VOKEBA-961002 format. One record per residue (C-alpha): x, y, z. Coordinates in Angstrom, 1 decimal, m for minus. Example, Ala and Ser with C-alpha at 12.3 -4.5 7.8 and 13.67 -1.06 7.14 Angstrom:
<atoms>
xx = 12.3	yy = m4.5	zz = 7.8
xx = 13.7	yy = m1.1	zz = 7.1
</atoms>
This chain:
<atoms>
xx = 32.5	yy = 53.8	zz = m88.6
xx = 30.8	yy = 50.4	zz = m88.0
xx = 32.1	yy = 47.4	zz = m90.0
xx = 31.4	yy = 43.8	zz = m89.7
xx = 34.6	yy = 42.4	zz = m91.3
xx = 37.7	yy = 43.1	zz = m93.3
xx = 40.2	yy = 41.3	zz = m95.5
xx = 43.5	yy = 42.0	zz = m97.2
xx = 44.0	yy = 41.2	zz = m100.8
xx = 46.8	yy = 41.3	zz = m103.4
xx = 46.9	yy = 43.8	zz = m106.3
xx = 49.5	yy = 45.1	zz = m108.8
xx = 50.0	yy = 48.1	zz = m106.4
xx = 50.6	yy = 45.9	zz = m103.4
xx = 48.5	yy = 44.3	zz = m100.6
xx = 45.3	yy = 46.3	zz = m100.1
xx = 42.6	yy = 46.1	zz = m97.5
xx = 38.8	yy = 46.2	zz = m97.7
xx = 36.2	yy = 46.5	zz = m94.9
xx = 32.4	yy = 45.9	zz = m95.2
xx = 29.3	yy = 46.5	zz = m93.2
xx = 25.6	yy = 45.6	zz = m93.6
xx = 25.1	yy = 48.2	zz = m96.4
xx = 28.2	yy = 47.3	zz = m98.4
xx = 31.9	yy = 48.4	zz = m98.5
xx = 32.8	yy = 50.6	zz = m95.6
xx = 36.4	yy = 51.3	zz = m96.6
xx = 39.3	yy = 50.5	zz = m99.0
xx = 42.9	yy = 50.8	zz = m97.8
xx = 45.7	yy = 51.2	zz = m100.3
xx = 49.0	yy = 49.5	zz = m99.4
xx = 51.2	yy = 50.9	zz = m96.7
xx = 54.9	yy = 50.1	zz = m96.5
xx = 54.2	yy = 46.8	zz = m94.6
xx = 51.2	yy = 44.5	zz = m94.4
xx = 50.9	yy = 45.1	zz = m90.7
xx = 50.6	yy = 48.9	zz = m91.3
xx = 47.9	yy = 48.4	zz = m94.0
xx = 45.9	yy = 46.3	zz = m91.5
xx = 46.5	yy = 48.8	zz = m88.8
xx = 45.3	yy = 51.8	zz = m90.9
xx = 42.2	yy = 49.9	zz = m91.9
xx = 41.4	yy = 49.1	zz = m88.3
xx = 41.9	yy = 52.7	zz = m87.2
xx = 38.9	yy = 53.5	zz = m89.3
xx = 37.0	yy = 50.3	zz = m88.6
xx = 38.0	yy = 49.3	zz = m85.1
xx = 35.1	yy = 46.9	zz = m84.7
xx = 35.9	yy = 44.9	zz = m87.8
xx = 37.1	yy = 41.3	zz = m87.6
xx = 39.3	yy = 39.7	zz = m90.3
xx = 37.0	yy = 37.2	zz = m92.2
xx = 36.4	yy = 35.8	zz = m95.7
xx = 34.6	yy = 38.5	zz = m97.8
xx = 31.0	yy = 37.9	zz = m98.7
xx = 30.1	yy = 37.5	zz = m102.4
xx = 29.4	yy = 41.2	zz = m103.1
xx = 32.6	yy = 42.3	zz = m101.4
xx = 34.6	yy = 39.5	zz = m103.2
xx = 33.4	yy = 40.9	zz = m106.5
xx = 34.5	yy = 44.3	zz = m105.4
xx = 38.0	yy = 43.3	zz = m104.5
xx = 38.3	yy = 41.3	zz = m107.8
xx = 37.2	yy = 44.4	zz = m109.7
xx = 39.7	yy = 46.6	zz = m107.9
xx = 42.5	yy = 44.1	zz = m108.6
xx = 41.6	yy = 43.9	zz = m112.3
xx = 41.6	yy = 47.7	zz = m112.6
xx = 45.0	yy = 47.9	zz = m111.0
xx = 46.3	yy = 45.4	zz = m113.5
xx = 45.3	yy = 47.7	zz = m116.3
xx = 42.2	yy = 45.7	zz = m117.2
xx = 38.7	yy = 47.1	zz = m118.0
xx = 36.7	yy = 47.0	zz = m114.8
xx = 33.5	yy = 48.8	zz = m113.9
xx = 33.3	yy = 49.6	zz = m110.2
xx = 30.3	yy = 51.8	zz = m110.4
xx = 27.9	yy = 49.1	zz = m109.2
xx = 29.8	yy = 48.3	zz = m106.0
xx = 27.5	yy = 49.0	zz = m103.0
xx = 29.0	yy = 51.5	zz = m100.5
xx = 27.9	yy = 51.9	zz = m96.9
xx = 27.9	yy = 55.7	zz = m96.4
xx = 26.0	yy = 55.9	zz = m93.1
xx = 28.8	yy = 57.8	zz = m91.5
xx = 29.7	yy = 59.9	zz = m94.6
xx = 28.6	yy = 63.6	zz = m94.5
xx = 25.9	yy = 64.6	zz = m97.1
xx = 28.2	yy = 67.0	zz = m99.0
xx = 30.9	yy = 64.3	zz = m99.2
xx = 28.3	yy = 61.8	zz = m100.6
xx = 27.5	yy = 64.2	zz = m103.4
xx = 31.2	yy = 64.7	zz = m104.2
xx = 31.8	yy = 61.0	zz = m104.2
xx = 28.7	yy = 60.4	zz = m106.4
xx = 30.1	yy = 62.7	zz = m109.1
xx = 33.7	yy = 61.3	zz = m108.8
xx = 32.3	yy = 57.8	zz = m109.4
xx = 31.0	yy = 59.0	zz = m112.8
xx = 34.6	yy = 59.7	zz = m114.0
xx = 35.7	yy = 56.9	zz = m116.4
xx = 39.2	yy = 55.3	zz = m116.3
xx = 41.5	yy = 57.4	zz = m118.4
xx = 39.4	yy = 60.6	zz = m117.8
xx = 39.8	yy = 63.3	zz = m115.2
xx = 37.9	yy = 66.2	zz = m113.7
xx = 39.2	yy = 69.2	zz = m111.7
xx = 38.1	yy = 70.1	zz = m108.2
xx = 36.5	yy = 73.2	zz = m109.7
xx = 34.5	yy = 71.1	zz = m112.3
xx = 33.1	yy = 68.9	zz = m109.6
xx = 32.1	yy = 72.0	zz = m107.6
xx = 30.3	yy = 73.4	zz = m110.7
xx = 28.5	yy = 70.1	zz = m111.2
xx = 27.4	yy = 70.3	zz = m107.5
xx = 25.9	yy = 73.8	zz = m108.3
xx = 28.4	yy = 75.3	zz = m105.9
xx = 31.2	yy = 76.8	zz = m108.1
xx = 33.0	yy = 78.4	zz = m105.2
xx = 33.4	yy = 75.1	zz = m103.3
xx = 36.5	yy = 73.7	zz = m105.0
xx = 38.5	yy = 73.7	zz = m101.8
xx = 35.7	yy = 71.9	zz = m99.9
xx = 35.6	yy = 69.3	zz = m102.8
xx = 39.3	yy = 68.8	zz = m102.3
xx = 38.9	yy = 68.3	zz = m98.6
xx = 36.1	yy = 65.8	zz = m99.1
xx = 38.2	yy = 63.8	zz = m101.5
xx = 41.1	yy = 63.9	zz = m99.1
xx = 38.9	yy = 62.1	zz = m96.6
xx = 37.7	yy = 59.6	zz = m99.1
xx = 37.4	yy = 56.2	zz = m97.4
xx = 36.7	yy = 54.3	zz = m100.6
xx = 40.0	yy = 54.6	zz = m102.5
xx = 39.8	yy = 53.4	zz = m106.1
xx = 36.0	yy = 52.7	zz = m105.9
xx = 35.5	yy = 56.4	zz = m105.4
xx = 38.3	yy = 57.4	zz = m107.8
xx = 39.7	yy = 60.5	zz = m106.2
xx = 42.9	yy = 60.0	zz = m108.1
xx = 41.0	yy = 61.1	zz = m111.2
xx = 40.4	yy = 64.5	zz = m109.8
xx = 43.1	yy = 67.1	zz = m110.6
xx = 43.9	yy = 70.7	zz = m109.6
xx = 43.3	yy = 73.6	zz = m111.9
xx = 45.2	yy = 73.7	zz = m115.2
xx = 45.7	yy = 69.9	zz = m115.3
xx = 48.1	yy = 70.0	zz = m112.3
xx = 48.1	yy = 66.7	zz = m110.4
xx = 47.0	yy = 68.1	zz = m107.0
xx = 47.3	yy = 66.2	zz = m103.8
xx = 46.8	yy = 62.5	zz = m102.8
xx = 46.5	yy = 61.3	zz = m99.2
xx = 47.4	yy = 57.6	zz = m99.8
xx = 50.9	yy = 56.1	zz = m99.1
xx = 53.3	yy = 57.5	zz = m101.8
xx = 51.3	yy = 60.7	zz = m102.3
xx = 51.4	yy = 62.1	zz = m105.8
xx = 53.7	yy = 59.3	zz = m107.0
xx = 50.9	yy = 56.8	zz = m106.3
xx = 48.4	yy = 59.1	zz = m107.9
xx = 50.5	yy = 59.3	zz = m111.1
xx = 50.9	yy = 55.6	zz = m111.2
xx = 47.2	yy = 55.0	zz = m111.0
xx = 46.5	yy = 57.5	zz = m113.7
xx = 49.2	yy = 55.9	zz = m115.9
xx = 47.7	yy = 52.4	zz = m115.5
xx = 44.2	yy = 53.6	zz = m116.3
xx = 45.3	yy = 55.8	zz = m119.2
xx = 46.9	yy = 52.9	zz = m121.0
xx = 43.8	yy = 50.8	zz = m120.6
xx = 41.4	yy = 53.5	zz = m121.6
xx = 43.2	yy = 54.1	zz = m124.8
xx = 42.6	yy = 50.6	zz = m125.9
xx = 46.3	yy = 49.8	zz = m125.9
xx = 48.2	yy = 47.0	zz = m124.1
xx = 50.4	yy = 49.8	zz = m122.7
xx = 51.8	yy = 53.2	zz = m123.4
xx = 53.9	yy = 52.1	zz = m126.3
xx = 53.7	yy = 49.5	zz = m129.0
xx = 54.6	yy = 46.1	zz = m127.6
xx = 54.4	yy = 47.1	zz = m124.0
xx = 54.0	yy = 43.9	zz = m122.0
xx = 54.6	yy = 41.8	zz = m125.1
xx = 58.2	yy = 41.1	zz = m126.1
xx = 59.4	yy = 41.1	zz = m129.7
xx = 60.3	yy = 37.4	zz = m129.2
xx = 58.8	yy = 34.3	zz = m127.8
xx = 60.0	yy = 33.9	zz = m124.2
xx = 59.4	yy = 30.1	zz = m124.2
xx = 61.6	yy = 29.7	zz = m127.3
xx = 64.2	yy = 32.0	zz = m125.8
xx = 64.4	yy = 30.1	zz = m122.5
xx = 64.6	yy = 26.7	zz = m124.4
xx = 67.5	yy = 28.1	zz = m126.5
xx = 69.4	yy = 29.4	zz = m123.5
xx = 68.8	yy = 26.1	zz = m121.6
xx = 70.1	yy = 24.0	zz = m124.5
xx = 73.1	yy = 26.2	zz = m125.1
xx = 74.6	yy = 26.1	zz = m121.6
xx = 74.2	yy = 23.3	zz = m119.1
xx = 75.3	yy = 25.4	zz = m116.1
xx = 72.8	yy = 28.1	zz = m116.9
xx = 70.2	yy = 25.5	zz = m117.4
xx = 70.6	yy = 24.5	zz = m113.8
xx = 69.9	yy = 28.2	zz = m112.8
xx = 66.8	yy = 28.2	zz = m115.0
xx = 65.6	yy = 25.0	zz = m113.3
xx = 66.2	yy = 26.5	zz = m109.8
xx = 64.6	yy = 29.9	zz = m110.6
xx = 61.6	yy = 28.7	zz = m112.6
xx = 59.6	yy = 30.5	zz = m115.3
xx = 60.8	yy = 33.6	zz = m117.0
xx = 58.8	yy = 36.4	zz = m115.3
xx = 60.5	yy = 39.6	zz = m116.7
xx = 58.0	yy = 42.4	zz = m117.3
xx = 58.4	yy = 45.5	zz = m119.4
xx = 57.9	yy = 48.9	zz = m117.9
xx = 55.5	yy = 51.3	zz = m119.5
xx = 56.6	yy = 54.7	zz = m121.0
xx = 55.1	yy = 57.1	zz = m123.4
xx = 58.4	yy = 58.0	zz = m124.9
xx = 62.2	yy = 57.3	zz = m124.7
xx = 62.5	yy = 60.9	zz = m123.4
xx = 60.3	yy = 60.0	zz = m120.4
xx = 62.2	yy = 56.8	zz = m119.8
xx = 65.5	yy = 58.5	zz = m119.8
xx = 64.3	yy = 61.4	zz = m117.7
xx = 63.1	yy = 59.0	zz = m115.0
xx = 66.4	yy = 57.1	zz = m115.2
xx = 68.4	yy = 60.3	zz = m114.6
xx = 66.3	yy = 61.2	zz = m111.6
xx = 66.7	yy = 57.7	zz = m110.1
xx = 70.5	yy = 57.6	zz = m110.5
xx = 72.3	yy = 57.0	zz = m107.1
xx = 69.1	yy = 57.2	zz = m105.1
xx = 67.0	yy = 54.6	zz = m103.3
xx = 63.8	yy = 53.8	zz = m105.0
xx = 61.5	yy = 55.5	zz = m102.6
xx = 63.4	yy = 58.8	zz = m102.6
xx = 63.8	yy = 58.8	zz = m106.4
xx = 60.1	yy = 58.1	zz = m106.9
xx = 59.1	yy = 61.0	zz = m104.7
xx = 61.4	yy = 63.4	zz = m106.5
xx = 60.4	yy = 62.2	zz = m110.0
xx = 56.7	yy = 62.6	zz = m109.0
xx = 57.4	yy = 66.1	zz = m107.9
xx = 59.1	yy = 66.9	zz = m111.2
xx = 56.1	yy = 65.5	zz = m113.1
xx = 53.7	yy = 67.4	zz = m110.9
xx = 55.2	yy = 70.7	zz = m111.9
xx = 53.4	yy = 70.4	zz = m115.3
xx = 49.9	yy = 69.6	zz = m116.6
xx = 49.0	yy = 66.0	zz = m117.4
xx = 51.7	yy = 64.9	zz = m115.0
xx = 50.8	yy = 61.2	zz = m115.3
xx = 52.0	yy = 61.3	zz = m118.9
xx = 55.5	yy = 62.3	zz = m117.8
xx = 57.3	yy = 65.6	zz = m118.5
xx = 57.8	yy = 66.9	zz = m122.1
xx = 61.1	yy = 68.3	zz = m123.4
xx = 59.6	yy = 71.8	zz = m124.0
xx = 58.3	yy = 71.9	zz = m120.4
xx = 61.8	yy = 71.0	zz = m119.0
xx = 63.4	yy = 73.6	zz = m121.2
xx = 60.9	yy = 76.4	zz = m120.2
xx = 61.0	yy = 75.6	zz = m116.5
xx = 63.3	yy = 77.7	zz = m114.3
xx = 66.3	yy = 76.2	zz = m112.5
xx = 64.7	yy = 77.3	zz = m109.2
xx = 61.5	yy = 75.4	zz = m110.0
xx = 63.3	yy = 72.2	zz = m111.0
xx = 65.7	yy = 72.4	zz = m108.1
xx = 62.7	yy = 72.9	zz = m105.8
xx = 61.4	yy = 69.5	zz = m106.8
xx = 64.5	yy = 68.0	zz = m105.4
xx = 66.8	yy = 67.7	zz = m108.4
xx = 70.6	yy = 68.1	zz = m107.8
xx = 72.4	yy = 70.4	zz = m110.1
xx = 74.1	yy = 67.6	zz = m112.1
xx = 70.7	yy = 66.0	zz = m112.7
xx = 69.2	yy = 69.3	zz = m113.6
xx = 71.9	yy = 69.8	zz = m116.3
xx = 71.4	yy = 66.2	zz = m117.5
xx = 67.7	yy = 66.7	zz = m117.9
xx = 68.1	yy = 69.9	zz = m119.8
xx = 70.6	yy = 68.3	zz = m122.1
xx = 68.2	yy = 65.4	zz = m122.7
xx = 65.4	yy = 67.8	zz = m123.4
xx = 67.4	yy = 69.9	zz = m125.8
xx = 68.6	yy = 66.8	zz = m127.7
xx = 65.1	yy = 65.4	zz = m127.9
xx = 63.7	yy = 68.7	zz = m129.1
xx = 66.4	yy = 68.8	zz = m131.8
xx = 65.5	yy = 65.3	zz = m133.0
xx = 68.7	yy = 63.7	zz = m131.7
xx = 66.9	yy = 61.2	zz = m129.4
xx = 64.9	yy = 58.6	zz = m131.4
xx = 61.1	yy = 58.2	zz = m130.9
xx = 59.7	yy = 54.9	zz = m129.9
xx = 58.7	yy = 54.3	zz = m133.5
xx = 62.1	yy = 55.2	zz = m134.8
xx = 63.8	yy = 53.0	zz = m132.2
xx = 61.8	yy = 50.0	zz = m133.5
xx = 63.7	yy = 50.1	zz = m136.8
xx = 67.2	yy = 50.7	zz = m135.2
xx = 69.8	yy = 48.2	zz = m134.2
xx = 70.7	yy = 48.0	zz = m130.5
xx = 74.2	yy = 49.4	zz = m130.9
xx = 72.8	yy = 52.4	zz = m132.8
xx = 70.3	yy = 53.2	zz = m130.0
xx = 73.0	yy = 52.9	zz = m127.4
xx = 75.3	yy = 55.3	zz = m129.4
xx = 72.5	yy = 57.9	zz = m129.6
xx = 71.4	yy = 57.6	zz = m126.0
xx = 74.9	yy = 57.8	zz = m124.5
xx = 75.5	yy = 61.1	zz = m126.1
xx = 73.2	yy = 62.6	zz = m123.4
xx = 74.9	yy = 64.0	zz = m120.4
xx = 74.6	yy = 61.6	zz = m117.5
xx = 73.5	yy = 58.6	zz = m119.6
xx = 76.0	yy = 55.8	zz = m119.8
xx = 75.9	yy = 52.4	zz = m121.5
xx = 74.3	yy = 50.6	zz = m118.6
xx = 71.3	yy = 53.0	zz = m118.6
xx = 70.9	yy = 52.6	zz = m122.3
xx = 71.0	yy = 48.8	zz = m122.0
xx = 68.3	yy = 49.0	zz = m119.3
xx = 66.1	yy = 51.0	zz = m121.7
xx = 66.6	yy = 48.4	zz = m124.4
xx = 65.7	yy = 45.5	zz = m122.1
xx = 63.0	yy = 46.8	zz = m119.8
xx = 61.4	yy = 49.5	zz = m122.0
xx = 61.8	yy = 48.2	zz = m125.6
xx = 61.9	yy = 44.5	zz = m124.8
xx = 64.9	yy = 43.7	zz = m126.9
xx = 66.0	yy = 40.1	zz = m127.0
xx = 69.8	yy = 40.2	zz = m127.1
xx = 71.1	yy = 42.6	zz = m124.4
xx = 73.9	yy = 41.6	zz = m122.1
xx = 74.9	yy = 44.3	zz = m119.6
xx = 78.3	yy = 42.7	zz = m118.9
xx = 79.5	yy = 45.6	zz = m116.6
xx = 76.5	yy = 45.1	zz = m114.3
xx = 77.5	yy = 43.9	zz = m110.8
xx = 74.4	yy = 41.7	zz = m110.5
xx = 75.2	yy = 40.0	zz = m113.8
xx = 78.8	yy = 39.4	zz = m112.9
xx = 77.8	yy = 38.1	zz = m109.4
xx = 75.2	yy = 35.8	zz = m110.9
xx = 77.8	yy = 34.6	zz = m113.4
xx = 80.2	yy = 33.7	zz = m110.6
xx = 77.4	yy = 31.8	zz = m108.8
xx = 76.2	yy = 30.0	zz = m111.9
xx = 79.6	yy = 28.9	zz = m113.0
xx = 81.1	yy = 28.4	zz = m109.5
xx = 83.8	yy = 31.1	zz = m109.8
xx = 85.6	yy = 32.3	zz = m106.6
xx = 86.1	yy = 35.8	zz = m108.1
xx = 83.8	yy = 38.1	zz = m110.1
xx = 84.5	yy = 37.6	zz = m113.8
xx = 85.9	yy = 40.3	zz = m116.0
xx = 83.6	yy = 41.9	zz = m118.6
xx = 85.3	yy = 40.1	zz = m121.5
xx = 84.7	yy = 36.7	zz = m119.7
xx = 81.0	yy = 37.4	zz = m119.5
xx = 80.8	yy = 38.5	zz = m123.1
xx = 82.8	yy = 35.5	zz = m124.3
xx = 80.5	yy = 33.0	zz = m122.5
xx = 77.5	yy = 35.0	zz = m123.6
xx = 78.1	yy = 34.3	zz = m127.3
xx = 76.5	yy = 30.9	zz = m126.8
xx = 73.3	yy = 32.6	zz = m125.4
xx = 72.7	yy = 34.7	zz = m128.5
xx = 70.2	yy = 35.9	zz = m129.8
xx = 68.5	yy = 35.7	zz = m126.4
xx = 71.1	yy = 37.2	zz = m124.0
xx = 68.4	yy = 39.4	zz = m122.3
xx = 66.8	yy = 36.2	zz = m121.1
xx = 70.2	yy = 34.9	zz = m119.9
xx = 70.8	yy = 38.2	zz = m118.1
xx = 67.5	yy = 38.0	zz = m116.3
xx = 68.3	yy = 34.6	zz = m115.0
xx = 71.8	yy = 35.7	zz = m113.9
xx = 70.2	yy = 38.5	zz = m111.8
xx = 67.9	yy = 35.9	zz = m110.2
xx = 70.9	yy = 33.8	zz = m109.4
xx = 72.4	yy = 36.7	zz = m107.6
xx = 69.2	yy = 37.1	zz = m105.6
xx = 69.1	yy = 33.4	zz = m104.7
xx = 72.7	yy = 33.6	zz = m103.7
xx = 72.0	yy = 36.5	zz = m101.3
xx = 69.1	yy = 34.6	zz = m99.7
xx = 71.0	yy = 31.4	zz = m99.2
</atoms>
């Protein structure tokens, strides 16, 4: 494949790559584990390309890709693609795939039918598996039969595919996210930071060192999905947990929306264990699903009218869900203003750094000091975590 140049660019998914030739974009590379690997993968496909500033048309393309991955409306259908080296059948598949709008999907079989070759679903899948124009030709919007997620050749596999579908689904529904208030706290962060700064001179020094408050909420379609993901992630590193959680989601139709309680209850132990769940996590997921189906777990709408302690009490009745997990849901899913996870190691370590303590403080010490940060202890907590990070770097 002949290319004139390539460039790397930042997106919400990580650092991507784009290569171009005389006829337009030659390839788009989704992020690998390291920038050097992303560059290497792009150069495997485009060995003659040289790193260079992108020309205006390519610059508009990478800006459009970046906007789409931020969850913003972005039409990529007009991006010129150089398909000189793309087989004719693949071109036809890619042309149909480019008609799929963000938030919508087609199956491999549906694309085959639109091609006038209803028996070619497997060939459609193979063509999309070799798609060199990731995101611009949105192969992530093509699913297997029955709404199953199907495969995905980019780094992260189906976990990356589910993330892309989730980002686009939120934008296509005309919502800021997958639940009310996602990305927008129920308080003014600037007011909260000013209050914490004025209430505690020592913590004010941490705020000055860290800089602006950059905490972001994580999207979720329901508290059930948030807790299901939390259960899977317990005691695993992020990459392994993301892979297992994606496999669990992929067991069911509309995987990018997360599993539903009735799906977990109907699935066999063998099926769930086959996705990589340990037996304790399987039992915890089933307990969560049963309690949700019985109405014991609040919906997002119900949680909006509940006090923090009441939510914690309800969530910690679930097998495998402790206070810390419930507090993380309050902070990072619901955007609550006044959460202080005093048992968290990072909070205690950050406290010791901020207040120049030789030993980690006891829980009661953190809570006692935290009284002055109310009603914005979530903001104080975020800065204490950042203090821990800064201490580790120094």
